[in-house]
C-alpha positions in Angstrom: -67.4 175.4 106.0 -65.4 173.2 108.2 -66.2 170.3 106.1 -65.2 172.1 103.0 -61.8 173.1 104.6 -61.1 169.5 105.7 -62.0 168.1 102.3 -59.7 170.6 100.4 -56.9 169.9 103.0 -57.4 166.1 102.4 -57.3 166.5 98.7 -54.2 168.9 98.7 -52.6 166.7 101.1 -53.0 163.7 99.0 -51.7 165.3 96.0 -48.6 166.7 97.8 -48.0 163.0 99.1 -48.9 161.3 95.8 -46.5 163.7 93.9 -43.7 163.3 96.8 -44.1 159.4 96.5 -43.9 158.9 92.7 -40.8 156.8 92.1 -39.6 158.9 89.6 -36.2 156.9 89.9 -37.5 153.5 88.8 -38.1 154.2 85.0 -34.6 155.6 84.3 -35.1 154.4 80.5 -32.4 156.5 79.1 -32.8 154.7 75.9 -36.0 156.8 75.0 -33.9 159.8 75.3 -32.0 161.7 72.6 -28.1 162.3 73.2 -26.8 165.8 72.8 -23.7 168.1 73.8 -23.0 168.1 77.2 -24.2 164.3 78.2 -22.0 162.1 80.1 -21.7 158.7 78.9 -20.0 155.3 80.0 -19.4 152.8 77.5 -18.5 149.1 77.8 -17.4 146.9 75.2 -18.0 142.9 76.4 -14.8 141.3 77.1 -12.9 144.1 76.4 -12.5 146.4 79.8 -9.3 148.0 78.0 -12.0 149.8 76.1 -14.2 150.8 78.8 -14.6 154.8 78.5 -16.2 157.6 80.1 -16.5 160.5 77.8 -18.7 163.6 77.3 -20.3 164.7 74.1 -18.7 167.9 72.8 -20.4 170.8 71.7 -19.8 169.7 68.0 -21.9 166.6 68.9 -18.8 164.2 69.1 -17.1 162.0 71.4 -13.6 160.4 71.5 -13.4 156.5 71.5 -10.5 154.4 71.6 -9.1 153.2 68.4 -11.8 155.0 66.5 -11.2 158.4 67.4 -13.9 161.2 66.9 -17.7 159.8 66.5 -20.5 162.0 65.7 -23.7 160.6 68.0 -25.5 163.8 68.4 -29.4 163.1 67.9 -29.0 159.3 68.2 -30.5 157.4 71.0 -28.2 155.5 73.3 -29.2 152.1 71.5 -28.4 153.8 68.2 -25.1 155.1 69.4 -24.4 151.4 70.6 -25.1 150.2 67.2 -23.1 152.7 65.3 -19.7 152.0 67.4 -20.3 148.4 67.2 -20.4 148.8 63.2 -17.3 150.9 63.3 -15.3 148.5 65.4 -16.3 145.7 63.1 -16.3 147.4 59.7 -12.4 148.4 60.7 -11.5 144.8 61.7 -11.1 146.0 65.2 -13.5 143.7 66.6 -15.6 140.7 65.5 -19.3 141.1 66.7 -18.4 143.3 69.4 -21.2 144.1 72.1 -21.3 147.5 73.1 -23.4 148.9 76.1 -24.0 152.7 76.8 -24.9 153.8 80.1 -26.0 157.8 80.6 -25.5 158.9 84.3 -25.9 162.4 83.3 -28.1 163.9 80.1 -27.2 167.3 80.5 -28.7 167.9 77.0 -32.3 166.8 78.2 -33.6 169.5 80.5 -36.8 170.8 81.8 -37.4 174.3 83.6 -39.6 174.2 86.6 -40.7 177.4 88.0 -43.3 179.1 90.1 -44.6 177.9 93.4 -42.6 174.8 93.9 -40.0 174.0 96.7 -37.1 174.2 94.5 -37.0 176.2 91.1 -34.5 175.0 88.7 -33.7 173.0 85.6 -34.2 169.1 85.9 -32.8 166.2 83.7 -35.5 164.0 82.2 -33.9 160.9 81.3 -36.4 158.7 79.5 -39.9 159.6 79.7 -40.9 161.8 82.6 -44.5 162.6 83.6 -45.6 166.1 84.9 -46.1 164.7 88.4 -42.6 163.1 88.2 -40.8 166.6 87.3 -42.9 168.1 90.3 -42.0 165.4 92.5 -38.2 166.2 91.6 -38.6 170.0 92.1 -39.9 169.0 95.9 -43.5 169.2 95.4 -45.9 172.2 95.4 -45.7 174.8 98.2 -48.8 175.7 100.2 -49.0 179.0 98.3 -49.2 177.2 94.9 -52.5 176.4 93.1 -54.0 173.7 91.3 -53.2 174.6 87.7 -49.8 174.0 86.0 -48.9 175.6 82.9 -46.6 173.6 80.5 -45.1 175.7 77.6 -43.1 174.0 74.7 -42.3 174.8 71.2 -43.8 172.5 68.5 -40.9 173.5 65.9 -43.1 176.5 64.7 -44.3 178.3 67.7 -44.7 177.9 71.2 -47.7 175.9 72.6 -49.3 176.2 76.1 -51.1 173.6 78.0 -53.0 174.1 81.0 -53.3 171.0 83.7 -55.6 171.1 86.7 -53.6 168.8 88.9 -56.2 168.8 91.6 -59.1 167.6 89.4 -56.8 165.2 87.7 -56.4 163.5 91.0 -60.2 163.8 92.0 -61.1 162.2 88.7 -58.7 159.7 88.5 -57.8 160.6 84.9 -54.3 160.2 84.5 -54.2 160.7 81.0 -54.0 164.3 81.9 -50.7 163.8 83.2 -48.8 165.0 80.4 -45.2 164.0 79.2 -42.6 166.5 79.7 -40.1 167.0 76.6 -36.7 168.5 76.6 -36.6 172.5 76.7 -40.4 172.5 78.1 -41.1 175.2 80.8 -43.6 174.2 83.7 -44.8 176.8 85.8 -46.7 176.3 88.8 -49.6 179.0 89.3 -50.0 180.7 92.5 -53.3 179.9 94.2 -56.2 182.3 93.9 -56.7 184.4 97.1 -59.4 186.9 98.3 -58.9 189.6 100.8 -61.4 190.1 103.6 -61.4 193.7 106.0 -63.6 195.5 108.2 -65.6 194.1 111.2 -64.4 190.3 111.0 -62.2 188.7 113.6 -59.1 188.0 111.4 -59.0 190.2 108.6 -56.5 189.6 105.8 -55.5 187.5 102.8 -56.8 184.0 102.3 -56.6 181.2 99.9 -59.7 181.0 97.7 -61.0 177.3 97.5 -63.3 176.2 94.5 -66.9 177.4 94.7 -66.5 179.2 98.0 -69.3 181.5 98.9 -69.2 184.8 101.1 -70.3 182.9 104.1 -67.8 180.4 103.9 -65.2 183.3 103.2 -66.3 184.7 106.5 -65.8 181.6 108.6 -62.3 181.3 107.1 -61.8 185.1 108.7 -63.2 183.7 112.1 -66.5 185.2 111.5 -68.0 188.5 112.3 -66.9 190.6 115.3 -69.4 192.0 117.7 -69.7 194.9 115.6 -70.2 193.6 112.3 -73.4 192.9 110.4 -74.1 190.8 107.2 -76.1 193.5 106.1 -73.2 195.7 105.4 -71.5 193.1 103.0 -69.6 194.9 100.1 -67.3 193.4 97.6 -64.6 195.3 95.6 -64.2 193.3 92.1 -62.9 194.5 88.8 -64.6 193.7 85.5 -63.3 192.4 82.3 -61.8 195.7 81.6 -60.1 196.3 84.6 -62.6 198.9 86.3 -63.3 198.6 89.7 -66.9 197.8 91.0 -68.5 198.0 94.6 -71.3 195.2 94.7 -73.7 194.6 97.4 -73.7 190.6 97.7 -75.6 188.0 99.4 -73.8 185.3 102.0 -74.6 182.7 99.1 -72.9 184.5 96.5 -69.6 183.1 95.1 -66.3 184.6 95.8 -64.1 185.5 92.8 -60.3 185.5 92.7 -59.0 188.8 94.0 -62.2 189.8 95.4 -61.9 192.4 98.4 -64.6 191.8 100.8 -65.6 194.5 103.3 -67.8 194.3 106.4 -69.4 197.4 107.5 -69.9 198.2 111.2 -73.6 197.5 112.5 -75.6 200.9 113.4 -77.3 199.2 116.2 
């Protein structure tokens, strides 16, 4: 059991460090994003500093630009918006072959919600492409009570679709293709870790994290083992079946523990 605990601790520690160390600030490729209401823009025209403008996209999807007035850019990428402004400046004989650059300090229209067992729940901007682990890093990582399963809920335009990612298995296998890219308005939920309960004649009765493929004897070890009055012959597990009915089962020390099992150890008669 000590080996199993240390192994799981190493795996989880690696996950947390790996998530926290992802450089989510490097790939600020906002040109992949689509502009929308609330986004803050800085617009530069090469050689014409008097036209430098900082503006926010209105609720109607417009910005106000010197000499051009209102321009509708809702739904455009930054590069498409640059071309539109440049074309307007040239078509109205204001400038010849202008070079327009747009920077996006804040894309408030592109947000993802992160809830559940993370350090900082909330809404986070996704400028450019953001992977699931990058978003988790922005939310401060998974807290100790958090589990390995992460649910991403998104709309495909017709209905909501749910995707479940096992982040621990993803790291163990090295298959980063499972590190899905999140989209605007996605909901990311980190599930609580599975637990089990152990009571009766053990050293430390209480609630504990359920590790993968944990056996009854390993669960006993986590709880400090039997106290002098306990006996393995008195092992019982309370478990609910698929219909929610409570069952009391006699188990062996090699049997697997299931989520929310209640393990009870009776007192020895001798």
